PLY file of the C-alpha trace (Angstrom):
ply
format ascii 1.0
element vertex 134
property float x
property float y
property float z
element edge 133
property int vertex1
property int vertex2
end_header
-20.27 -23.05 -5.11
-19.02 -23.74 -1.69
-18.69 -20.91 0.90
-16.27 -20.96 3.35
-16.70 -20.31 6.87
-15.68 -17.07 8.32
-12.35 -17.53 10.72
-10.81 -15.47 13.17
-8.66 -13.73 10.83
-11.16 -12.76 8.32
-13.21 -11.37 11.14
-10.13 -9.07 12.34
-9.76 -7.95 8.82
-13.49 -6.92 8.44
-12.96 -5.42 12.04
-10.20 -3.27 11.43
-11.70 -2.07 7.88
-14.93 -1.01 9.85
-12.37 0.77 12.30
-10.82 2.72 9.50
-14.28 3.66 8.06
-15.51 4.82 11.79
-11.92 7.07 12.09
-12.62 8.26 8.84
-16.33 9.50 9.79
-14.74 10.82 12.91
-12.14 12.96 11.18
-14.74 14.12 9.17
-16.98 15.32 11.73
-14.35 17.05 13.50
-13.13 18.53 10.13
-9.36 17.13 10.94
-7.05 17.25 7.93
-9.22 19.22 5.48
-6.59 19.59 2.86
-5.11 16.52 2.41
-3.41 15.67 -0.90
-4.63 19.42 -2.27
-8.49 18.30 -2.84
-9.65 15.62 -0.35
-9.72 15.37 3.32
-8.27 12.80 5.41
-11.80 11.43 6.51
-12.70 10.97 3.11
-9.48 9.04 2.34
-9.91 6.92 5.19
-13.63 6.15 4.54
-12.91 5.26 0.91
-9.89 3.00 1.90
-12.12 1.22 4.41
-14.73 0.58 1.56
-12.02 -0.80 -0.60
-10.76 -2.89 2.13
-14.38 -4.44 3.00
-14.65 -5.19 -0.98
-10.87 -6.87 -1.34
-11.73 -9.22 1.73
-14.87 -10.05 0.64
-13.63 -11.04 -2.96
-10.77 -13.08 -1.30
-13.38 -14.64 0.67
-15.25 -15.87 -2.12
-12.19 -16.65 -3.94
-11.33 -20.51 -3.08
-8.39 -20.90 -5.11
-5.38 -21.98 -3.05
-1.97 -20.08 -3.71
1.34 -22.33 -4.12
4.40 -20.65 -2.84
7.18 -22.80 -3.86
11.04 -21.97 -3.34
10.95 -20.02 -6.76
8.25 -17.42 -5.65
10.16 -16.78 -2.22
13.54 -16.54 -4.04
11.98 -13.94 -6.43
10.47 -12.01 -3.96
13.60 -11.48 -2.14
15.34 -10.65 -5.21
13.08 -8.08 -5.82
12.69 -6.79 -2.19
16.54 -6.46 -2.31
16.28 -4.53 -5.40
13.71 -2.46 -3.87
15.93 -1.68 -0.70
18.77 -0.61 -2.98
16.55 2.15 -5.09
15.35 3.24 -1.81
19.19 3.94 -0.75
20.10 5.38 -4.18
16.62 7.66 -4.03
17.77 8.60 -0.23
21.32 9.74 -1.66
20.13 11.66 -4.71
17.46 13.37 -2.58
19.90 14.48 -0.09
21.97 15.78 -2.68
19.25 17.58 -4.50
18.05 18.90 -1.53
21.33 20.45 -0.65
21.62 22.06 -4.13
18.23 23.35 -4.10
15.82 22.99 -1.14
12.61 20.84 -1.83
9.44 22.63 -1.31
7.18 20.04 -2.19
4.57 19.13 1.06
5.64 16.10 2.79
2.66 14.07 2.42
2.82 14.47 -1.07
6.53 13.76 -1.70
6.22 10.57 0.46
2.88 9.34 -1.49
4.93 9.94 -4.57
8.00 7.90 -3.02
5.93 4.91 -1.86
4.27 4.94 -5.41
7.52 4.99 -7.38
8.88 1.99 -4.80
5.75 -0.18 -5.73
6.35 0.26 -9.29
9.64 -0.52 -8.99
9.01 -3.80 -6.88
6.15 -5.08 -9.49
8.62 -4.52 -12.47
11.56 -5.97 -10.98
9.46 -9.09 -9.78
8.03 -9.35 -13.48
11.58 -9.20 -15.05
13.22 -11.33 -12.43
10.51 -13.97 -13.04
11.20 -14.26 -16.76
14.78 -15.05 -15.83
14.29 -17.84 -13.32
0 1
1 2
2 3
3 4
4 5
5 6
6 7
7 8
8 9
9 10
10 11
11 12
12 13
13 14
14 15
15 16
16 17
17 18
18 19
19 20
20 21
21 22
22 23
23 24
24 25
25 26
26 27
27 28
28 29
29 30
30 31
31 32
32 33
33 34
34 35
35 36
36 37
37 38
38 39
39 40
40 41
41 42
42 43
43 44
44 45
45 46
46 47
47 48
48 49
49 50
50 51
51 52
52 53
53 54
54 55
55 56
56 57
57 58
58 59
59 60
60 61
61 62
62 63
63 64
64 65
65 66
66 67
67 68
68 69
69 70
70 71
71 72
72 73
73 74
74 75
75 76
76 77
77 78
78 79
79 80
80 81
81 82
82 83
83 84
84 85
85 86
86 87
87 88
88 89
89 90
90 91
91 92
92 93
93 94
94 95
95 96
96 97
97 98
98 99
99 100
100 101
101 102
102 103
103 104
104 105
105 106
106 107
107 108
108 109
109 110
110 111
111 112
112 113
113 114
114 115
115 116
116 117
117 118
118 119
119 120
120 121
121 122
122 123
123 124
124 125
125 126
126 127
127 128
128 129
129 130
130 131
131 132
132 133
């Protein structure tokens, strides 16, 4: 197995992951954001995300497979992005109407996490559906 040498991009990614972990430790030390997502603190989430980032970077480092990006893949990604953009506009319109009828009392961080998760699911599903047709 051939091991790649570190390049500046991978060093920057590792540095950013370590920065995220240190920021999480700092937040934990100062007890900032103790009630984030109802049961965890912001610091513990940042530490968790930093560790996952290091794991993903390491796995990608040992993976020698080159990705082939052709015109078809770019076309499908653009179509899926367009569908997600239209979904954002539709969701924003529906949320404005629903908020006018009955005010939304959900905490902002919880609302945004559900919205982003939903948009990622829409992108993944639309990418898979469009890739079957083209």
